[in-house]
C-alpha positions as CSV (number, residue, x, y, z in Angstrom):
1,M,-27.1,-13.4,10.3
2,M,-26.4,-13.9,6.7
3,T,-29.3,-14.5,4.3
4,T,-28.8,-16.8,1.3
5,K,-28.6,-13.8,-1.0
6,K,-26.0,-12.1,1.1
7,L,-23.9,-15.3,1.4
8,T,-24.1,-15.8,-2.3
9,I,-23.0,-12.2,-3.0
10,T,-20.2,-12.4,-0.5
11,A,-18.9,-15.6,-2.1
12,L,-19.1,-14.1,-5.6
13,M,-17.3,-10.9,-4.5
14,A,-14.6,-13.0,-2.7
15,A,-14.1,-15.0,-5.9
16,L,-13.9,-11.7,-7.9
17,V,-11.2,-10.5,-5.4
18,T,-9.3,-13.7,-5.9
19,V,-9.5,-13.5,-9.7
20,M,-8.7,-9.8,-9.9
21,T,-5.7,-10.4,-7.6
22,M,-4.4,-13.3,-9.7
23,T,-5.0,-11.9,-13.2
24,I,-3.5,-8.5,-12.7
25,S,-0.5,-9.3,-10.5
26,I,2.8,-7.5,-10.7
27,P,5.5,-9.1,-8.5
28,I,7.4,-6.7,-6.3
29,G,10.2,-8.9,-4.9
30,S,10.0,-10.1,-1.3
31,Q,7.1,-7.8,-0.6
32,G,4.6,-9.9,-2.5
33,F,2.8,-8.3,-5.5
34,L,0.9,-5.3,-6.7
35,N,-2.6,-6.3,-7.9
36,F,-6.1,-5.0,-8.6
37,G,-7.9,-7.1,-6.0
38,D,-8.5,-4.0,-3.9
39,I,-10.8,-2.7,-6.5
40,M,-13.3,-5.5,-5.6
41,I,-12.6,-5.2,-1.9
42,F,-13.5,-1.5,-2.0
43,A,-16.5,-2.1,-4.2
44,S,-17.7,-4.8,-1.9
45,A,-17.3,-2.7,1.2
46,L,-18.8,0.4,-0.3
47,V,-21.9,-1.4,-1.7
48,F,-22.5,-4.1,0.8
49,G,-21.0,-2.9,4.1
50,P,-18.4,-4.0,6.6
51,Q,-19.3,-7.6,7.0
52,V,-19.2,-8.4,3.3
53,G,-16.1,-6.1,2.9
54,M,-14.2,-7.9,5.6
55,I,-15.0,-11.5,4.4
56,T,-14.5,-10.5,0.7
57,G,-11.2,-8.8,1.4
58,G,-9.8,-11.3,3.9
59,L,-10.8,-14.6,2.2
60,G,-10.6,-13.5,-1.4
61,S,-7.1,-12.1,-1.0
62,A,-5.8,-14.9,1.2
63,L,-7.0,-17.5,-1.3
64,A,-5.1,-15.6,-4.0
65,D,-1.9,-15.7,-1.8
66,L,-2.4,-19.5,-1.6
67,L,-2.9,-20.0,-5.3
68,L,-0.1,-17.7,-6.3
69,G,2.4,-19.4,-4.1
70,Y,2.7,-16.9,-1.2
71,P,1.5,-19.1,1.6
72,V,3.6,-17.3,4.3
73,W,1.6,-14.2,3.6
74,I,-1.8,-15.8,4.1
75,P,-2.4,-14.9,7.8
76,I,-1.1,-11.4,7.2
77,T,-3.2,-10.9,4.2
78,L,-6.3,-12.3,5.9
79,V,-6.0,-9.6,8.6
80,A,-4.8,-6.7,6.4
81,K,-7.4,-7.1,3.6
82,G,-10.1,-8.2,6.0
83,L,-9.5,-5.1,8.2
84,E,-9.3,-2.9,5.1
85,G,-12.7,-4.1,3.9
86,Y,-14.3,-3.8,7.3
87,V,-13.1,-0.3,8.0
88,V,-14.1,1.0,4.6
89,G,-17.5,-0.6,4.9
90,K,-18.0,0.6,8.4
91,L,-16.9,4.2,7.9
92,C,-18.4,4.6,4.4
93,S,-21.8,2.9,4.9
94,N,-23.4,6.1,6.2
95,A,-21.1,8.6,4.5
96,R,-23.2,11.6,3.2
97,S,-20.4,13.3,1.3
98,M,-17.3,12.5,-0.7
99,P,-15.0,13.9,2.0
100,Q,-16.6,11.5,4.6
101,K,-16.2,8.6,2.1
102,L,-12.6,9.6,1.5
103,I,-11.9,9.5,5.3
104,G,-13.2,5.9,5.4
105,I,-11.1,4.9,2.3
106,V,-8.0,6.5,3.7
107,A,-8.5,4.8,7.1
108,G,-9.1,1.4,5.5
109,G,-6.1,1.8,3.3
110,F,-4.0,2.9,6.3
111,C,-5.0,-0.3,8.2
112,M,-4.0,-2.5,5.3
113,I,-0.7,-0.7,4.8
114,F,0.1,-0.8,8.5
115,V,-0.7,-4.6,8.9
116,Y,1.5,-5.3,5.8
117,F,4.3,-3.2,7.2
118,I,4.2,-5.1,10.5
119,G,3.9,-8.4,8.7
120,G,6.9,-7.5,6.4
121,V,9.0,-6.7,9.5
122,I,8.0,-10.0,11.2
123,L,8.7,-12.1,8.1
124,T,12.1,-10.5,7.3
125,L,13.3,-10.4,10.9
126,S,16.4,-12.5,11.1
127,N,19.9,-12.6,12.7
128,D,20.6,-9.3,10.8
129,G,18.5,-7.4,13.2
130,L,15.5,-5.2,13.4
131,I,16.8,-2.3,11.3
132,P,17.0,-4.3,8.0
133,A,13.6,-5.8,8.8
134,I,12.1,-2.4,9.2
135,A,13.7,-1.3,6.0
136,A,12.2,-4.3,4.2
137,G,8.8,-3.5,5.7
138,L,9.1,0.1,4.6
139,S,10.0,-0.9,1.1
140,G,6.5,-2.2,0.5
141,I,4.6,0.9,1.5
142,P,4.8,2.8,-1.8
143,Y,3.3,-0.2,-3.6
144,N,0.6,-0.6,-1.1
145,V,-0.3,3.1,-1.3
146,L,-0.5,2.7,-5.1
147,Q,-2.7,-0.4,-4.6
148,V,-5.0,1.6,-2.3
149,V,-5.3,4.5,-4.7
150,A,-6.1,2.2,-7.7
151,G,-8.5,0.2,-5.5
152,A,-10.3,3.3,-4.3
153,I,-10.7,4.7,-7.8
154,G,-11.8,1.5,-9.4
155,G,-13.9,0.4,-6.4
156,N,-15.8,3.7,-6.3
157,I,-16.6,3.4,-10.0
158,I,-17.9,-0.1,-9.6
159,A,-19.8,0.9,-6.4
160,I,-21.5,3.7,-8.3
161,I,-22.6,1.3,-11.0
162,L,-23.8,-1.4,-8.5
163,K,-25.1,0.8,-5.6
164,N,-28.8,0.7,-6.4
165,R,-28.9,-2.3,-8.7
166,V,-27.8,-5.0,-6.2
167,L,-29.3,-4.9,-2.8
168,I,-29.0,-7.3,0.1
């Protein structure tokens, strides 16, 4: 059950994901765009746990897709970013060391990258066949890896600042 405070923080963090995604957005062709929304997804998951990380990541990022004109990506983004936030929050909530936290971050990032790969293949699948669709899906992986790395670094910095200041 969500308390009023937790709901408020979740809504605020989702809004911050949307704003960070929209304000720092670098288009990368048919694969969508590179953005800094992951910074807030990682921060949300690391500070507030899996539930807030999932809602923040999924809804905040999907809303950005809608507002930026990428509606076809909304369902994929909802799953990819929601899963990323959930996995990071779940695996890092009891992490006692940086290597344990790194495992959670890598696992969450992998989930996001994998879902976007599958989504890219599905969206580009046409009469040309599966191979070009797979190639299109693979072309987005380097950008998504970069996004995870930037998100992890920035999110960890924000999480360190917020960790004992904002509790739910």
